[in-house]
C-alpha positions in Angstrom: 110.3 103.3 79.7 108.4 103.7 83.0 109.9 100.5 84.5 113.4 101.8 83.6 112.8 105.0 85.5 111.6 103.3 88.7 114.0 100.3 88.4 116.5 102.2 90.7 115.8 104.0 93.9 117.0 107.6 93.3 116.2 111.0 94.9 114.6 112.0 91.6 112.1 109.1 91.7 111.2 109.8 95.3 110.7 113.5 94.5 108.6 112.6 91.5 106.2 110.6 93.6 106.1 113.2 96.3 105.2 115.9 93.7 102.5 113.7 92.1 101.1 112.9 95.5 101.0 116.6 96.4 99.2 117.4 93.0 96.5 114.7 93.5 96.1 115.6 97.2 95.4 119.2 96.2 93.0 118.1 93.5 90.9 116.4 96.1 91.1 119.3 98.5 89.9 121.8 95.9 86.6 119.8 95.6 85.6 121.4 98.9 87.3 124.6 100.0 85.6 124.8 103.4 88.9 123.8 105.1 90.5 127.1 104.0 88.3 129.0 106.5 90.2 127.9 109.5 93.9 127.9 110.3 93.5 124.7 112.4 91.9 123.0 109.3 94.7 124.1 107.1 97.3 122.7 109.6 95.3 119.4 109.8 95.3 119.0 106.0 99.1 119.7 106.0 99.6 117.1 108.7 97.4 114.6 106.9 99.5 114.9 103.8 102.7 114.3 105.7 101.2 111.2 107.4 100.2 109.9 103.9 103.8 110.4 102.7 105.0 108.8 105.9 102.9 105.7 105.2 104.3 105.4 101.7 107.9 105.6 102.9 107.2 103.2 105.8 105.9 100.7 103.3 109.0 101.2 101.1 111.2 100.8 104.2 109.5 97.5 105.1 110.1 96.2 101.6 113.7 97.2 101.3 115.0 96.7 104.8 113.7 93.1 104.9 114.8 92.1 101.4 111.2 92.0 100.1 112.2 94.2 97.1 115.4 95.1 95.3 116.9 98.6 95.2 113.9 100.1 93.3 111.2 102.7 93.7 108.4 100.4 92.6 106.8 100.1 96.1 106.3 103.8 96.5 105.0 104.0 92.9 102.5 101.2 93.5 101.4 102.6 96.8 100.7 105.9 95.2 98.8 104.3 92.3 96.6 102.2 94.6 95.7 105.2 96.6 94.3 106.9 93.5 91.6 104.2 93.2 89.9 105.8 96.3 90.3 109.6 96.2 88.0 110.1 99.2 90.5 108.3 101.4 92.9 111.2 101.0 90.7 113.2 103.3 89.8 110.5 105.8 92.0 111.3 108.8 90.9 108.4 111.0 91.7 105.7 108.4 95.0 107.4 107.4 96.2 107.5 111.0 95.0 104.0 111.7 96.7 102.6 108.6 99.9 104.5 109.5 100.1 102.9 112.9 99.3 99.5 111.4 102.3 100.0 109.1 104.5 100.8 112.1 103.3 97.5 113.6 103.9 95.6 110.4 107.5 97.0 110.2 108.2 95.5 113.6 106.6 92.2 112.9 108.4 91.7 109.5 111.7 92.4 111.2 111.1 89.7 113.8 112.7 87.2 111.4 116.1 88.5 112.6 115.3 87.2 116.1 116.9 90.4 117.6 115.0 92.2 120.4 112.0 90.0 119.7 110.1 90.9 122.9 110.5 94.6 122.2 109.2 94.1 118.7 106.2 92.1 119.7 105.3 94.6 122.4 105.7 97.6 120.0 103.7 96.0 117.3 100.9 95.2 119.7 101.0 98.7 121.1 100.7 100.3 117.6 97.8 98.0 116.7 95.9 99.0 119.8 96.6 102.7 119.0 95.4 102.1 115.5 92.1 100.6 116.8 91.4 103.9 118.6 90.9 105.4 115.1 89.3 102.5 113.4 88.1 99.8 115.8 88.3 96.7 113.6 92.0 97.3 112.8 92.4 95.4 116.2 92.1 92.2 114.1 95.8 92.8 113.1 96.6 91.2 116.5 96.1 87.9 114.6 99.3 88.8 112.7 101.2 89.3 116.0 100.3 85.8 117.1 101.1 84.4 113.6 104.6 86.1 113.9 105.1 84.6 117.3 104.2 81.1 115.9 106.7 81.6 113.0 109.6 82.8 115.1 109.5 82.8 119.0 106.7 80.4 120.0 108.7 78.5 122.6 109.1 81.5 125.0 105.7 81.8 126.9 106.5 85.4 127.8 106.1 86.4 124.1 102.4 85.3 124.2 101.7 87.6 127.2 103.2 90.8 125.7 100.2 91.7 123.5 98.0 91.7 126.7 100.4 93.9 128.5 100.3 96.3 125.5 96.5 96.2 125.7 96.5 97.3 129.4 99.0 100.0 128.7 97.0 101.5 125.8 93.7 101.0 127.8 94.9 102.8 130.9 96.3 105.7 128.9 93.1 105.9 126.8 91.0 106.0 129.9 93.1 108.7 131.4 92.9 110.8 128.3 89.1 110.2 128.1 88.6 111.3 131.6 90.7 114.4 131.1 88.8 115.5 127.9 85.4 114.0 129.0 85.3 111.4 126.2 83.3 108.2 126.3 85.7 105.4 125.5 83.3 102.6 126.3 80.7 104.3 124.0 83.2 104.4 121.2 83.8 100.6 121.6 80.1 99.7 121.8 79.3 101.9 118.8 82.1 100.6 116.6 82.4 96.9 117.7 79.6 96.1 115.2 79.8 93.8 112.3 78.2 94.6 108.9 78.7 92.4 105.9 76.5 94.5 103.5 78.2 96.1 100.5 75.6 98.6 99.5 77.3 101.9 100.1 78.0 102.9 96.5 76.7 106.4 95.8 77.5 106.2 92.1 78.6 103.7 89.4 82.1 105.0 89.3 82.7 104.0 92.9 81.5 100.5 92.1 83.7 100.4 89.0 86.8 101.6 90.9 86.1 98.8 93.5 85.7 96.2 90.8 89.0 97.2 89.0 90.9 97.3 92.3 89.6 93.9 93.2 90.7 92.5 89.8 94.2 94.1 90.1 94.5 92.8 93.6 93.5 89.3 92.5 96.1 89.4 89.8 99.0 90.3 92.1 97.9 88.0 95.0 97.7 85.0 92.6 101.1 85.9 91.2 102.4 86.0 94.8 101.1 82.6 95.6 102.5 81.1 92.4 106.0 82.6 93.0 106.1 82.0 96.8 107.9 78.6 96.5 110.7 80.2 94.4 111.4 82.9 97.1 114.4 82.5 99.3 113.6 80.3 102.3 114.7 83.1 104.7 112.1 85.5 103.2 109.3 82.9 103.0 107.8 83.8 106.4 108.0 87.5 105.7 106.1 87.2 102.4 103.5 85.0 104.2 103.0 87.8 106.8 102.5 90.3 103.9 99.9 88.0 102.4 98.2 87.6 105.8 98.3 91.3 106.3 96.5 91.8 103.0 93.7 89.3 103.9 93.3 90.8 107.3 92.7 94.1 105.5 90.0 92.4 103.4 88.3 91.0 106.6 88.3 94.5 108.2 86.7 95.9 105.0 84.1 93.1 105.0 83.0 93.5 108.6 83.3 97.3 109.2 80.0 98.9 110.0 80.7 102.3 108.3 81.8 100.6 105.1 83.3 102.5 102.1 86.0 101.9 99.6 88.3 104.0 101.9 88.5 101.0 104.3 90.5 99.1 101.7 93.5 101.4 102.6 94.7 98.6 104.9 95.3 96.4 101.8 97.3 99.0 99.9 100.8 98.5 101.5 100.8 94.7 101.3 99.5 94.8 97.8 102.1 97.4 96.8 104.8 95.0 98.1 103.3 92.0 96.3 103.1 94.1 93.0 106.7 95.1 93.4 107.7 91.4 93.8 105.8 90.6 90.6 107.3 93.4 88.5 110.9 92.7 89.7 110.7 89.1 88.6 112.9 88.5 85.5 110.6 88.8 82.5 110.2 90.5 79.2 110.3 94.3 79.6 107.3 94.6 77.3 105.3 92.6 79.8 106.4 94.8 82.7 105.6 97.9 80.8 102.2 96.5 79.9 101.3 95.6 83.5 102.4 99.0 84.8 100.9 101.0 81.9 97.5 99.3 82.4 97.6 100.0 86.2 98.5 103.7 85.7 95.6 104.1 83.2 93.2 102.3 85.6 94.2 104.3 88.7 94.0 107.6 86.8 90.6 106.7 85.4 89.3 105.6 88.8 90.6 108.8 90.5 89.2 111.4 88.0 85.9 109.6 87.5 85.0 109.8 91.2 85.7 113.5 91.6 
């Protein structure tokens, strides 16, 4: 039943996810109404919601445009369900912005397989990653994915290896200019956030711990499924799926080393995991099995969301 509804990409499916996203976003907002006291705060919350929606649709665009999914709405559905595991992330502006810019970078890196405008894509992706690091420093590790993409597609041209450094200087100069204008300490930001912390002791209640455990189990299931089916994927898409897998594991590394650790930092893993989940559900199999996987995921995500409010 559910798989049949999202098997095709239709305006109704998209609207359904948008409405559900709006409902759950407002549920988290109503836990603390202090934002209603200021017009600026209200505008910020509205902007945050549209950036969240933008992230969902960018992930969907990456999957469809590059042939990583069929003409379905599964990617936006999975992205929405994975977000529900961590309701506090819906109010974390820095992580939402950082993740959005990482998705813009990922969009350019995945499309590099076409070998069209490769230099522009490498520069753009590097630029977006450096911008993302201004909101969450360790997202800078996604530069590894830039160099992986260069190795996969355009390693012979030495100029491609220099482009990320040019992007670094561009973002650095602009950041320093803005910092001087608004009297901000950029170097202080770097020294405060370029810290590694492997401890996972941030849970304030058992439900956060449980949500993390369920998400980790779900992620393991879809990642293993991706590895097992990778050899059967079309050769043309193999490098793209490998970049999606690499993107997921980079997100895990960022979570593992971030100093201000919380479940929210796992937001970087949501888009690649949604694409891998879509790949799993679109494989030809018994509809009952598809319904079972999706049904269990919906129950788990709803339980994780409401138990943490």
